[in-house]
N, CA, C and O atoms as a CHARMM CRD file, in Angstrom:
* protein
*
  384
    1    1 UNK  N     86.23400 102.72200  85.52700 PROA 1      0.00000
    2    1 UNK  CA    87.66300 102.54400  85.49400 PROA 1      0.00000
    3    1 UNK  C     88.11600 102.77300  84.05400 PROA 1      0.00000
    4    1 UNK  O     87.40300 102.43200  83.10900 PROA 1      0.00000
    5    2 UNK  N     89.32000 103.36100  83.89200 PROA 2      0.00000
    6    2 UNK  CA    89.84700 103.63600  82.56200 PROA 2      0.00000
    7    2 UNK  C     91.19800 102.95200  82.37500 PROA 2      0.00000
    8    2 UNK  O     91.98800 102.83100  83.31100 PROA 2      0.00000
    9    3 UNK  N     91.44000 102.51200  81.15400 PROA 3      0.00000
   10    3 UNK  CA    92.74300 101.99300  80.74900 PROA 3      0.00000
   11    3 UNK  C     93.32200 103.00000  79.76500 PROA 3      0.00000
   12    3 UNK  O     92.66900 103.35400  78.78300 PROA 3      0.00000
   13    4 UNK  N     94.55900 103.47000  80.02400 PROA 4      0.00000
   14    4 UNK  CA    95.14900 104.52200  79.20600 PROA 4      0.00000
   15    4 UNK  C     96.53500 104.08800  78.74500 PROA 4      0.00000
   16    4 UNK  O     97.35100 103.61000  79.53200 PROA 4      0.00000
   17    5 UNK  N     96.78100 104.26900  77.43800 PROA 5      0.00000
   18    5 UNK  CA    98.11500 104.00100  76.86900 PROA 5      0.00000
   19    5 UNK  C     98.27500 104.95700  75.69900 PROA 5      0.00000
   20    5 UNK  O     97.55600 104.87500  74.70300 PROA 5      0.00000
   21    6 UNK  N     99.23100 105.86400  75.84100 PROA 6      0.00000
   22    6 UNK  CA    99.41800 106.85700  74.79000 PROA 6      0.00000
   23    6 UNK  C     98.18500 107.73800  74.67600 PROA 6      0.00000
   24    6 UNK  O     97.74600 108.34100  75.65500 PROA 6      0.00000
   25    7 UNK  N     97.62000 107.80800  73.45200 PROA 7      0.00000
   26    7 UNK  CA    96.41700 108.60800  73.26200 PROA 7      0.00000
   27    7 UNK  C     95.15700 107.74500  73.24100 PROA 7      0.00000
   28    7 UNK  O     94.09300 108.21600  72.84000 PROA 7      0.00000
   29    8 UNK  N     95.26700 106.49200  73.66800 PROA 8      0.00000
   30    8 UNK  CA    94.10000 105.59000  73.70800 PROA 8      0.00000
   31    8 UNK  C     93.57500 105.46700  75.12500 PROA 8      0.00000
   32    8 UNK  O     94.33300 105.23600  76.06700 PROA 8      0.00000
   33    9 UNK  N     92.26300 105.62300  75.26000 PROA 9      0.00000
   34    9 UNK  CA    91.59700 105.46400  76.55500 PROA 9      0.00000
   35    9 UNK  C     90.38200 104.56900  76.35500 PROA 9      0.00000
   36    9 UNK  O     89.59600 104.74700  75.42400 PROA 9      0.00000
   37   10 UNK  N     90.25300 103.60600  77.25500 PROA 10     0.00000
   38   10 UNK  CA    89.11100 102.69900  77.18900 PROA 10     0.00000
   39   10 UNK  C     88.44300 102.63900  78.55600 PROA 10     0.00000
   40   10 UNK  O     89.12300 102.59100  79.58100 PROA 10     0.00000
   41   11 UNK  N     87.13300 102.64200  78.57400 PROA 11     0.00000
   42   11 UNK  CA    86.39400 102.39800  79.80800 PROA 11     0.00000
   43   11 UNK  C     86.31500 100.89300  79.99200 PROA 11     0.00000
   44   11 UNK  O     85.87600 100.17000  79.09800 PROA 11     0.00000
   45   12 UNK  N     86.74400 100.42500  81.15700 PROA 12     0.00000
   46   12 UNK  CA    86.79800  98.98900  81.40600 PROA 12     0.00000
   47   12 UNK  C     86.16900  98.68300  82.75400 PROA 12     0.00000
   48   12 UNK  O     85.90200  99.58400  83.54900 PROA 12     0.00000
   49   13 UNK  N     85.93500  97.40300  83.00000 PROA 13     0.00000
   50   13 UNK  CA    85.46600  96.98900  84.32000 PROA 13     0.00000
   51   13 UNK  C     86.55600  96.15300  84.99400 PROA 13     0.00000
   52   13 UNK  O     87.60700  95.90800  84.40100 PROA 13     0.00000
   53   14 UNK  N     86.31100  95.72900  86.19900 PROA 14     0.00000
   54   14 UNK  CA    87.31300  95.01000  86.99400 PROA 14     0.00000
   55   14 UNK  C     87.80200  93.73100  86.30600 PROA 14     0.00000
   56   14 UNK  O     88.97100  93.36900  86.43900 PROA 14     0.00000
   57   15 UNK  N     86.92300  93.05000  85.57800 PROA 15     0.00000
   58   15 UNK  CA    87.30900  91.78800  84.93800 PROA 15     0.00000
   59   15 UNK  C     88.29400  91.99900  83.78600 PROA 15     0.00000
   60   15 UNK  O     89.02700  91.07700  83.42700 PROA 15     0.00000
   61   16 UNK  N     88.32000  93.19500  83.20800 PROA 16     0.00000
   62   16 UNK  CA    89.21600  93.48200  82.08300 PROA 16     0.00000
   63   16 UNK  C     90.53600  94.11300  82.52300 PROA 16     0.00000
   64   16 UNK  O     91.45300  94.26700  81.71600 PROA 16     0.00000
   65   17 UNK  N     90.63000  94.47200  83.77700 PROA 17     0.00000
   66   17 UNK  CA    91.78200  95.21000  84.29000 PROA 17     0.00000
   67   17 UNK  C     93.10100  94.49300  84.01300 PROA 17     0.00000
   68   17 UNK  O     94.02700  95.10700  83.48300 PROA 17     0.00000
   69   18 UNK  N     93.20700  93.22800  84.35200 PROA 18     0.00000
   70   18 UNK  CA    94.46700  92.49400  84.19500 PROA 18     0.00000
   71   18 UNK  C     94.88900  92.40400  82.73200 PROA 18     0.00000
   72   18 UNK  O     96.06900  92.56300  82.41900 PROA 18     0.00000
   73   19 UNK  N     93.96000  92.15700  81.85500 PROA 19     0.00000
   74   19 UNK  CA    94.29000  92.04400  80.43100 PROA 19     0.00000
   75   19 UNK  C     94.86100  93.33500  79.86900 PROA 19     0.00000
   76   19 UNK  O     95.85500  93.31500  79.14300 PROA 19     0.00000
   77   20 UNK  N     94.24200  94.44300  80.19900 PROA 20     0.00000
   78   20 UNK  CA    94.74500  95.73300  79.72200 PROA 20     0.00000
   79   20 UNK  C     96.07700  96.07900  80.38100 PROA 20     0.00000
   80   20 UNK  O     96.96400  96.63700  79.73500 PROA 20     0.00000
   81   21 UNK  N     96.21900  95.75500  81.64500 PROA 21     0.00000
   82   21 UNK  CA    97.47600  96.02400  82.33500 PROA 21     0.00000
   83   21 UNK  C     98.60800  95.20700  81.70800 PROA 21     0.00000
   84   21 UNK  O     99.71300  95.72000  81.53500 PROA 21     0.00000
   85   22 UNK  N     98.34800  93.95400  81.36900 PROA 22     0.00000
   86   22 UNK  CA    99.34800  93.10300  80.71000 PROA 22     0.00000
   87   22 UNK  C     99.71600  93.64300  79.32700 PROA 22     0.00000
   88   22 UNK  O    100.82600  93.42000  78.84400 PROA 22     0.00000
   89   23 UNK  N     98.78300  94.35100  78.69400 PROA 23     0.00000
   90   23 UNK  CA    99.03600  94.92500  77.37300 PROA 23     0.00000
   91   23 UNK  C     99.76500  96.26700  77.46800 PROA 23     0.00000
   92   23 UNK  O    100.03800  96.89100  76.44200 PROA 23     0.00000
   93   24 UNK  N    100.08300  96.71800  78.68500 PROA 24     0.00000
   94   24 UNK  CA   100.85900  97.93700  78.85500 PROA 24     0.00000
   95   24 UNK  C    100.04300  99.17100  79.17900 PROA 24     0.00000
   96   24 UNK  O    100.58900 100.27400  79.20200 PROA 24     0.00000
   97   25 UNK  N     98.76200  99.02100  79.42900 PROA 25     0.00000
   98   25 UNK  CA    97.91300 100.16000  79.76400 PROA 25     0.00000
   99   25 UNK  C     98.01600 100.48100  81.25200 PROA 25     0.00000
  100   25 UNK  O     98.08600  99.57800  82.08600 PROA 25     0.00000
  101   26 UNK  N     98.02600 101.78100  81.58100 PROA 26     0.00000
  102   26 UNK  CA    97.91700 102.21500  82.97000 PROA 26     0.00000
  103   26 UNK  C     96.43500 102.22100  83.31700 PROA 26     0.00000
  104   26 UNK  O     95.59800 102.54900  82.47500 PROA 26     0.00000
  105   27 UNK  N     96.11000 101.86100  84.54800 PROA 27     0.00000
  106   27 UNK  CA    94.71800 101.77100  84.97500 PROA 27     0.00000
  107   27 UNK  C     94.42600 102.90100  85.96700 PROA 27     0.00000
  108   27 UNK  O     95.16300 103.10000  86.93300 PROA 27     0.00000
  109   28 UNK  N     93.34000 103.63600  85.71300 PROA 28     0.00000
  110   28 UNK  CA    92.91000 104.74100  86.55900 PROA 28     0.00000
  111   28 UNK  C     91.51600 104.45400  87.09600 PROA 28     0.00000
  112   28 UNK  O     90.68500 103.85300  86.41600 PROA 28     0.00000
  113   29 UNK  N     91.27000 104.89700  88.34300 PROA 29     0.00000
  114   29 UNK  CA    89.92500 104.72700  88.89600 PROA 29     0.00000
  115   29 UNK  C     89.02100 105.85200  88.40100 PROA 29     0.00000
  116   29 UNK  O     89.45400 106.68500  87.60500 PROA 29     0.00000
  117   30 UNK  N     87.78500 105.88400  88.85700 PROA 30     0.00000
  118   30 UNK  CA    86.81000 106.85700  88.37500 PROA 30     0.00000
  119   30 UNK  C     87.13300 108.28700  88.78500 PROA 30     0.00000
  120   30 UNK  O     86.64200 109.22800  88.16000 PROA 30     0.00000
  121   31 UNK  N     87.95000 108.47300  89.82300 PROA 31     0.00000
  122   31 UNK  CA    88.33000 109.81700  90.25100 PROA 31     0.00000
  123   31 UNK  C     89.56900 110.32300  89.51900 PROA 31     0.00000
  124   31 UNK  O     89.95000 111.48100  89.69000 PROA 31     0.00000
  125   32 UNK  N     90.20300 109.47800  88.70800 PROA 32     0.00000
  126   32 UNK  CA    91.38500 109.86600  87.95300 PROA 32     0.00000
  127   32 UNK  C     92.69400 109.49400  88.61500 PROA 32     0.00000
  128   32 UNK  O     93.75900 109.83400  88.10000 PROA 32     0.00000
  129   33 UNK  N     92.64400 108.80600  89.74200 PROA 33     0.00000
  130   33 UNK  CA    93.86700 108.37500  90.42900 PROA 33     0.00000
  131   33 UNK  C     94.38600 107.08800  89.79900 PROA 33     0.00000
  132   33 UNK  O     93.61400 106.17000  89.52200 PROA 33     0.00000
  133   34 UNK  N     95.68600 107.02400  89.57600 PROA 34     0.00000
  134   34 UNK  CA    96.28200 105.82700  88.98700 PROA 34     0.00000
  135   34 UNK  C     96.32400 104.72200  90.02700 PROA 34     0.00000
  136   34 UNK  O     96.83500 104.91000  91.13200 PROA 34     0.00000
  137   35 UNK  N     95.78000 103.56600  89.66200 PROA 35     0.00000
  138   35 UNK  CA    95.74200 102.44600  90.60800 PROA 35     0.00000
  139   35 UNK  C     96.64900 101.30100  90.18500 PROA 35     0.00000
  140   35 UNK  O     96.96000 100.43200  90.99900 PROA 35     0.00000
  141   36 UNK  N     97.08600 101.28100  88.91400 PROA 36     0.00000
  142   36 UNK  CA    97.99000 100.22200  88.45100 PROA 36     0.00000
  143   36 UNK  C     98.78200 100.73200  87.24500 PROA 36     0.00000
  144   36 UNK  O     98.28100 101.51600  86.43900 PROA 36     0.00000
  145   37 UNK  N    100.01900 100.27200  87.14500 PROA 37     0.00000
  146   37 UNK  CA   100.88000 100.62100  86.02100 PROA 37     0.00000
  147   37 UNK  C    100.86900  99.49700  85.00400 PROA 37     0.00000
  148   37 UNK  O    100.75100  98.32300  85.35400 PROA 37     0.00000
  149   38 UNK  N    100.99500  99.87400  83.73700 PROA 38     0.00000
  150   38 UNK  CA   101.06500  98.87100  82.68400 PROA 38     0.00000
  151   38 UNK  C    102.36900  98.10800  82.74800 PROA 38     0.00000
  152   38 UNK  O    103.39400  98.64800  83.16400 PROA 38     0.00000
  153   39 UNK  N    102.33200  96.86600  82.34100 PROA 39     0.00000
  154   39 UNK  CA   103.52900  96.02800  82.36200 PROA 39     0.00000
  155   39 UNK  C    104.40400  96.31000  81.14100 PROA 39     0.00000
  156   39 UNK  O    103.92400  96.77800  80.10800 PROA 39     0.00000
  157   40 UNK  N    105.67700  96.02000  81.28200 PROA 40     0.00000
  158   40 UNK  CA   106.59200  96.11800  80.15800 PROA 40     0.00000
  159   40 UNK  C    107.15800  97.50300  79.91500 PROA 40     0.00000
  160   40 UNK  O    107.76100  97.73900  78.86800 PROA 40     0.00000
  161   41 UNK  N    106.98600  98.41800  80.84100 PROA 41     0.00000
  162   41 UNK  CA   107.53400  99.75900  80.65000 PROA 41     0.00000
  163   41 UNK  C    109.01300  99.74400  81.00700 PROA 41     0.00000
  164   41 UNK  O    109.43500  99.03500  81.92000 PROA 41     0.00000
  165   42 UNK  N    109.78400 100.52300  80.28900 PROA 42     0.00000
  166   42 UNK  CA   111.21600 100.61200  80.54800 PROA 42     0.00000
  167   42 UNK  C    111.62600 102.07300  80.67500 PROA 42     0.00000
  168   42 UNK  O    110.93200 102.97600  80.20600 PROA 42     0.00000
  169   43 UNK  N    112.75800 102.28000  81.31400 PROA 43     0.00000
  170   43 UNK  CA   113.34100 103.60100  81.45000 PROA 43     0.00000
  171   43 UNK  C    114.57200 103.62700  80.54700 PROA 43     0.00000
  172   43 UNK  O    115.36900 102.69000  80.57300 PROA 43     0.00000
  173   44 UNK  N    114.74200 104.68400  79.74700 PROA 44     0.00000
  174   44 UNK  CA   115.95400 104.76500  78.91700 PROA 44     0.00000
  175   44 UNK  C    117.21600 104.68900  79.78500 PROA 44     0.00000
  176   44 UNK  O    117.25800 105.24000  80.88500 PROA 44     0.00000
  177   45 UNK  N    118.23600 104.00100  79.27400 PROA 45     0.00000
  178   45 UNK  CA   119.45200 103.75100  80.04600 PROA 45     0.00000
  179   45 UNK  C    120.13000 105.05100  80.48100 PROA 45     0.00000
  180   45 UNK  O    120.62900 105.13400  81.60300 PROA 45     0.00000
  181   46 UNK  N    120.15600 106.05500  79.62200 PROA 46     0.00000
  182   46 UNK  CA   120.76300 107.34700  79.97000 PROA 46     0.00000
  183   46 UNK  C    120.07200 107.98500  81.16200 PROA 46     0.00000
  184   46 UNK  O    120.72900 108.54200  82.04200 PROA 46     0.00000
  185   47 UNK  N    118.73700 107.90500  81.19300 PROA 47     0.00000
  186   47 UNK  CA   117.98000 108.44200  82.32800 PROA 47     0.00000
  187   47 UNK  C    118.30600 107.66800  83.59800 PROA 47     0.00000
  188   47 UNK  O    118.44900 108.25200  84.67200 PROA 47     0.00000
  189   48 UNK  N    118.42300 106.35400  83.46800 PROA 48     0.00000
  190   48 UNK  CA   118.73800 105.51100  84.61800 PROA 48     0.00000
  191   48 UNK  C    120.09200 105.89600  85.21300 PROA 48     0.00000
  192   48 UNK  O    120.21800 106.03300  86.43000 PROA 48     0.00000
  193   49 UNK  N    121.10100 106.06900  84.36600 PROA 49     0.00000
  194   49 UNK  CA   122.45000 106.40700  84.83300 PROA 49     0.00000
  195   49 UNK  C    122.45500 107.77500  85.50000 PROA 49     0.00000
  196   49 UNK  O    123.06100 107.94600  86.55800 PROA 49     0.00000
  197   50 UNK  N    121.78000 108.75700  84.88900 PROA 50     0.00000
  198   50 UNK  CA   121.77500 110.09600  85.49400 PROA 50     0.00000
  199   50 UNK  C    121.05700 110.08800  86.84000 PROA 50     0.00000
  200   50 UNK  O    121.49400 110.76700  87.76900 PROA 50     0.00000
  201   51 UNK  N    119.97700 109.34200  86.96300 PROA 51     0.00000
  202   51 UNK  CA   119.25900 109.25900  88.22900 PROA 51     0.00000
  203   51 UNK  C    120.08600 108.50700  89.27700 PROA 51     0.00000
  204   51 UNK  O    120.04400 108.83400  90.46300 PROA 51     0.00000
  205   52 UNK  N    120.83100 107.50400  88.83000 PROA 52     0.00000
  206   52 UNK  CA   121.68200 106.75400  89.75200 PROA 52     0.00000
  207   52 UNK  C    122.77800 107.65600  90.31600 PROA 52     0.00000
  208   52 UNK  O    123.05500 107.62200  91.51500 PROA 52     0.00000
  209   53 UNK  N    123.40800 108.47000  89.44400 PROA 53     0.00000
  210   53 UNK  CA   124.44000 109.39600  89.90200 PROA 53     0.00000
  211   53 UNK  C    123.85400 110.43700  90.85200 PROA 53     0.00000
  212   53 UNK  O    124.46200 110.76600  91.87000 PROA 53     0.00000
  213   54 UNK  N    122.67700 110.95200  90.51800 PROA 54     0.00000
  214   54 UNK  CA   122.02900 111.93400  91.37600 PROA 54     0.00000
  215   54 UNK  C    121.71500 111.32100  92.74200 PROA 54     0.00000
  216   54 UNK  O    121.88800 111.96900  93.77400 PROA 54     0.00000
  217   55 UNK  N    121.26000 110.08400  92.74000 PROA 55     0.00000
  218   55 UNK  CA   120.93000 109.38700  93.98200 PROA 55     0.00000
  219   55 UNK  C    122.17300 109.22600  94.85800 PROA 55     0.00000
  220   55 UNK  O    122.11700 109.45100  96.06700 PROA 55     0.00000
  221   56 UNK  N    123.28700 108.83800  94.24900 PROA 56     0.00000
  222   56 UNK  CA   124.52700 108.67300  95.00500 PROA 56     0.00000
  223   56 UNK  C    124.97700 110.00200  95.61100 PROA 56     0.00000
  224   56 UNK  O    125.41300 110.05000  96.76100 PROA 56     0.00000
  225   57 UNK  N    124.86800 111.08800  94.82400 PROA 57     0.00000
  226   57 UNK  CA   125.23800 112.41100  95.32500 PROA 57     0.00000
  227   57 UNK  C    124.36600 112.83600  96.49600 PROA 57     0.00000
  228   57 UNK  O    124.85300 113.39500  97.47900 PROA 57     0.00000
  229   58 UNK  N    123.07900 112.56600  96.37900 PROA 58     0.00000
  230   58 UNK  CA   122.15700 112.92800  97.45600 PROA 58     0.00000
  231   58 UNK  C    122.42200 112.11700  98.72300 PROA 58     0.00000
  232   58 UNK  O    122.30600 112.63600  99.83400 PROA 58     0.00000
  233   59 UNK  N    122.77800 110.84100  98.55100 PROA 59     0.00000
  234   59 UNK  CA   123.11100 110.01700  99.71600 PROA 59     0.00000
  235   59 UNK  C    124.34300 110.56300 100.43400 PROA 59     0.00000
  236   59 UNK  O    124.39800 110.56000 101.66400 PROA 59     0.00000
  237   60 UNK  N    125.33900 111.03500  99.66200 PROA 60     0.00000
  238   60 UNK  CA   126.53600 111.62500 100.26800 PROA 60     0.00000
  239   60 UNK  C    126.17900 112.88600 101.04100 PROA 60     0.00000
  240   60 UNK  O    126.68100 113.10500 102.14400 PROA 60     0.00000
  241   61 UNK  N    125.31200 113.71900 100.46400 PROA 61     0.00000
  242   61 UNK  CA   124.90000 114.94400 101.14400 PROA 61     0.00000
  243   61 UNK  C    124.15700 114.63000 102.44000 PROA 61     0.00000
  244   61 UNK  O    124.37000 115.28900 103.45700 PROA 61     0.00000
  245   62 UNK  N    123.29000 113.62800 102.40200 PROA 62     0.00000
  246   62 UNK  CA   122.54800 113.23700 103.59700 PROA 62     0.00000
  247   62 UNK  C    123.51000 112.77700 104.67800 PROA 62     0.00000
  248   62 UNK  O    123.36000 113.15500 105.84000 PROA 62     0.00000
  249   63 UNK  N    124.49800 111.96400 104.31400 PROA 63     0.00000
  250   63 UNK  CA   125.48500 111.48900 105.29400 PROA 63     0.00000
  251   63 UNK  C    126.25200 112.66200 105.89500 PROA 63     0.00000
  252   63 UNK  O    126.47200 112.70900 107.10500 PROA 63     0.00000
  253   64 UNK  N    126.65700 113.60600 105.05200 PROA 64     0.00000
  254   64 UNK  CA   127.38600 114.78000 105.52300 PROA 64     0.00000
  255   64 UNK  C    126.52500 115.59700 106.48900 PROA 64     0.00000
  256   64 UNK  O    126.99700 116.00800 107.54900 PROA 64     0.00000
  257   65 UNK  N    125.27700 115.82800 106.12700 PROA 65     0.00000
  258   65 UNK  CA   124.39300 116.61400 106.98200 PROA 65     0.00000
  259   65 UNK  C    124.06700 115.89500 108.28700 PROA 65     0.00000
  260   65 UNK  O    123.93000 116.54000 109.32700 PROA 65     0.00000
  261   66 UNK  N    123.94300 114.58500 108.25000 PROA 66     0.00000
  262   66 UNK  CA   123.71500 113.83600 109.48800 PROA 66     0.00000
  263   66 UNK  C    124.91800 113.95700 110.40800 PROA 66     0.00000
  264   66 UNK  O    124.76200 114.08600 111.62200 PROA 66     0.00000
  265   67 UNK  N    126.11500 113.91700 109.84000 PROA 67     0.00000
  266   67 UNK  CA   127.33000 114.08700 110.63400 PROA 67     0.00000
  267   67 UNK  C    127.38500 115.46400 111.26900 PROA 67     0.00000
  268   67 UNK  O    127.71800 115.59900 112.44600 PROA 67     0.00000
  269   68 UNK  N    127.05500 116.49400 110.48300 PROA 68     0.00000
  270   68 UNK  CA   127.03500 117.85400 111.02100 PROA 68     0.00000
  271   68 UNK  C    126.00800 117.98900 112.13800 PROA 68     0.00000
  272   68 UNK  O    126.26000 118.64700 113.14800 PROA 68     0.00000
  273   69 UNK  N    124.86100 117.37000 111.95100 PROA 69     0.00000
  274   69 UNK  CA   123.81200 117.42500 112.96100 PROA 69     0.00000
  275   69 UNK  C    124.27700 116.81500 114.27600 PROA 69     0.00000
  276   69 UNK  O    124.01600 117.37000 115.34400 PROA 69     0.00000
  277   70 UNK  N    124.96200 115.67900 114.20700 PROA 70     0.00000
  278   70 UNK  CA   125.47100 115.04300 115.41700 PROA 70     0.00000
  279   70 UNK  C    126.47800 115.94900 116.13200 PROA 70     0.00000
  280   70 UNK  O    126.47000 116.04800 117.35900 PROA 70     0.00000
  281   71 UNK  N    127.34300 116.60500 115.35800 PROA 71     0.00000
  282   71 UNK  CA   128.32800 117.51800 115.95000 PROA 71     0.00000
  283   71 UNK  C    127.61500 118.66700 116.64500 PROA 71     0.00000
  284   71 UNK  O    127.98300 119.04800 117.75700 PROA 71     0.00000
  285   72 UNK  N    126.59900 119.21800 115.99600 PROA 72     0.00000
  286   72 UNK  CA   125.86000 120.33600 116.58100 PROA 72     0.00000
  287   72 UNK  C    125.11000 119.90700 117.84100 PROA 72     0.00000
  288   72 UNK  O    125.05000 120.65500 118.81600 PROA 72     0.00000
  289   73 UNK  N    124.53900 118.70000 117.81900 PROA 73     0.00000
  290   73 UNK  CA   123.85200 118.19500 119.01300 PROA 73     0.00000
  291   73 UNK  C    124.82600 118.05700 120.17100 PROA 73     0.00000
  292   73 UNK  O    124.50100 118.41900 121.30200 PROA 73     0.00000
  293   74 UNK  N    126.01600 117.53700 119.90100 PROA 74     0.00000
  294   74 UNK  CA   127.02400 117.35600 120.94500 PROA 74     0.00000
  295   74 UNK  C    127.46600 118.70800 121.50000 PROA 74     0.00000
  296   74 UNK  O    127.62500 118.85900 122.71100 PROA 74     0.00000
  297   75 UNK  N    127.66800 119.69500 120.61400 PROA 75     0.00000
  298   75 UNK  CA   128.04200 121.03200 121.06700 PROA 75     0.00000
  299   75 UNK  C    126.94100 121.62600 121.93900 PROA 75     0.00000
  300   75 UNK  O    127.22400 122.26500 122.95300 PROA 75     0.00000
  301   76 UNK  N    125.70500 121.41700 121.55000 PROA 76     0.00000
  302   76 UNK  CA   124.56800 121.93200 122.31900 PROA 76     0.00000
  303   76 UNK  C    124.51200 121.28700 123.70500 PROA 76     0.00000
  304   76 UNK  O    124.24100 121.95700 124.70100 PROA 76     0.00000
  305   77 UNK  N    124.77100 119.98500 123.75500 PROA 77     0.00000
  306   77 UNK  CA   124.77900 119.28700 125.04800 PROA 77     0.00000
  307   77 UNK  C    125.87800 119.84200 125.95500 PROA 77     0.00000
  308   77 UNK  O    125.66400 120.04700 127.15000 PROA 77     0.00000
  309   78 UNK  N    127.05900 120.08500 125.37200 PROA 78     0.00000
  310   78 UNK  CA   128.17500 120.61300 126.14900 PROA 78     0.00000
  311   78 UNK  C    127.86000 122.00400 126.68100 PROA 78     0.00000
  312   78 UNK  O    128.16600 122.31000 127.83300 PROA 78     0.00000
  313   79 UNK  N    127.25100 122.84900 125.85500 PROA 79     0.00000
  314   79 UNK  CA   126.88500 124.19500 126.29300 PROA 79     0.00000
  315   79 UNK  C    125.84800 124.13500 127.40800 PROA 79     0.00000
  316   79 UNK  O    125.91400 124.90900 128.36400 PROA 79     0.00000
  317   80 UNK  N    124.89200 123.22000 127.28800 PROA 80     0.00000
  318   80 UNK  CA   123.87600 123.06900 128.33100 PROA 80     0.00000
  319   80 UNK  C    124.51300 122.64600 129.64800 PROA 80     0.00000
  320   80 UNK  O    124.14100 123.13900 130.71300 PROA 80     0.00000
  321   81 UNK  N    125.46800 121.73600 129.57100 PROA 81     0.00000
  322   81 UNK  CA   126.16900 121.28800 130.78200 PROA 81     0.00000
  323   81 UNK  C    126.95500 122.43400 131.40000 PROA 81     0.00000
  324   81 UNK  O    126.97100 122.58700 132.62100 PROA 81     0.00000
  325   82 UNK  N    127.61500 123.25200 130.56000 PROA 82     0.00000
  326   82 UNK  CA   128.38300 124.39100 131.05800 PROA 82     0.00000
  327   82 UNK  C    127.47200 125.40000 131.74500 PROA 82     0.00000
  328   82 UNK  O    127.80900 125.91000 132.81300 PROA 82     0.00000
  329   83 UNK  N    126.31900 125.69500 131.14400 PROA 83     0.00000
  330   83 UNK  CA   125.38000 126.63900 131.74500 PROA 83     0.00000
  331   83 UNK  C    124.84900 126.10100 133.06200 PROA 83     0.00000
  332   83 UNK  O    124.71000 126.84200 134.03400 PROA 83     0.00000
  333   84 UNK  N    124.55500 124.81000 133.09000 PROA 84     0.00000
  334   84 UNK  CA   124.05700 124.20400 134.32600 PROA 84     0.00000
  335   84 UNK  C    125.10700 124.30300 135.42200 PROA 84     0.00000
  336   84 UNK  O    124.77500 124.57700 136.57500 PROA 84     0.00000
  337   85 UNK  N    126.37600 124.08200 135.07400 PROA 85     0.00000
  338   85 UNK  CA   127.45800 124.16600 136.05600 PROA 85     0.00000
  339   85 UNK  C    127.62400 125.60000 136.54100 PROA 85     0.00000
  340   85 UNK  O    127.84400 125.81700 137.73200 PROA 85     0.00000
  341   86 UNK  N    127.52500 126.58500 135.64900 PROA 86     0.00000
  342   86 UNK  CA   127.62800 127.99600 136.03100 PROA 86     0.00000
  343   86 UNK  C    126.48300 128.38300 136.96300 PROA 86     0.00000
  344   86 UNK  O    126.69600 129.03900 137.98200 PROA 86     0.00000
  345   87 UNK  N    125.28100 127.97400 136.60900 PROA 87     0.00000
  346   87 UNK  CA   124.10500 128.31900 137.40400 PROA 87     0.00000
  347   87 UNK  C    124.11600 127.62600 138.76300 PROA 87     0.00000
  348   87 UNK  O    123.60600 128.16100 139.74700 PROA 87     0.00000
  349   88 UNK  N    124.69200 126.45200 138.80600 PROA 88     0.00000
  350   88 UNK  CA   124.77300 125.71200 140.06700 PROA 88     0.00000
  351   88 UNK  C    125.67500 126.45700 141.03800 PROA 88     0.00000
  352   88 UNK  O    125.39000 126.50900 142.23500 PROA 88     0.00000
  353   89 UNK  N    126.75900 127.03400 140.53300 PROA 89     0.00000
  354   89 UNK  CA   127.69200 127.77100 141.37200 PROA 89     0.00000
  355   89 UNK  C    127.10300 129.07200 141.87600 PROA 89     0.00000
  356   89 UNK  O    127.44000 129.50300 142.97800 PROA 89     0.00000
  357   90 UNK  N    126.23300 129.71400 141.10600 PROA 90     0.00000
  358   90 UNK  CA   125.64900 131.00800 141.51200 PROA 90     0.00000
  359   90 UNK  C    124.33800 130.84400 142.24400 PROA 90     0.00000
  360   90 UNK  O    123.82200 131.82000 142.78900 PROA 90     0.00000
  361   91 UNK  N    123.78600 129.66300 142.27900 PROA 91     0.00000
  362   91 UNK  CA   122.53900 129.41500 142.96000 PROA 91     0.00000
  363   91 UNK  C    121.31800 129.77900 142.12900 PROA 91     0.00000
  364   91 UNK  O    120.20600 129.81100 142.65600 PROA 91     0.00000
  365   92 UNK  N    121.50000 130.05100 140.85000 PROA 92     0.00000
  366   92 UNK  CA   120.37600 130.39100 139.96900 PROA 92     0.00000
  367   92 UNK  C    119.90300 129.14800 139.22900 PROA 92     0.00000
  368   92 UNK  O    120.65700 128.19800 139.01700 PROA 92     0.00000
  369   93 UNK  N    118.64900 129.18300 138.84800 PROA 93     0.00000
  370   93 UNK  CA   118.10800 128.10900 138.02700 PROA 93     0.00000
  371   93 UNK  C    118.42000 128.39700 136.56300 PROA 93     0.00000
  372   93 UNK  O    118.69300 129.54000 136.19700 PROA 93     0.00000
  373   94 UNK  N    118.37900 127.38300 135.74100 PROA 94     0.00000
  374   94 UNK  CA   118.63300 127.56300 134.31300 PROA 94     0.00000
  375   94 UNK  C    117.60400 128.51700 133.74500 PROA 94     0.00000
  376   94 UNK  O    116.41500 128.39200 134.03700 PROA 94     0.00000
  377   95 UNK  N    118.04600 129.47300 132.93300 PROA 95     0.00000
  378   95 UNK  CA   117.14300 130.41500 132.30100 PROA 95     0.00000
  379   95 UNK  C    116.99800 131.71000 133.06900 PROA 95     0.00000
  380   95 UNK  O    116.33500 132.62400 132.57800 PROA 95     0.00000
  381   96 UNK  N    117.57800 131.83700 134.24000 PROA 96     0.00000
  382   96 UNK  CA   117.44700 133.07100 135.04200 PROA 96     0.00000
  383   96 UNK  C    118.56900 134.02200 134.73000 PROA 96     0.00000
  384   96 UNK  O    118.63300 135.11100 135.30200 PROA 96     0.00000
């Protein structure tokens, strides 16, 4: 297991994991996958605000697209009903 912070890397064992994590080191397993984040990390306020605005914009887009999807589903249902009614009158099955 490795503890990494900046350009410092230490090989550690399970008993040392919490101490290094409390000191702000990220913990990686032997395959290089991150298994724990160091404590006390912060995000710059400007980055936080820009990500918050981006998140709000994306939520609006998702709502808009969900609304469009519902409209399209309803139109599709209506067309299917119309085709079924037409086919019923001619004695044909759907798709013929």
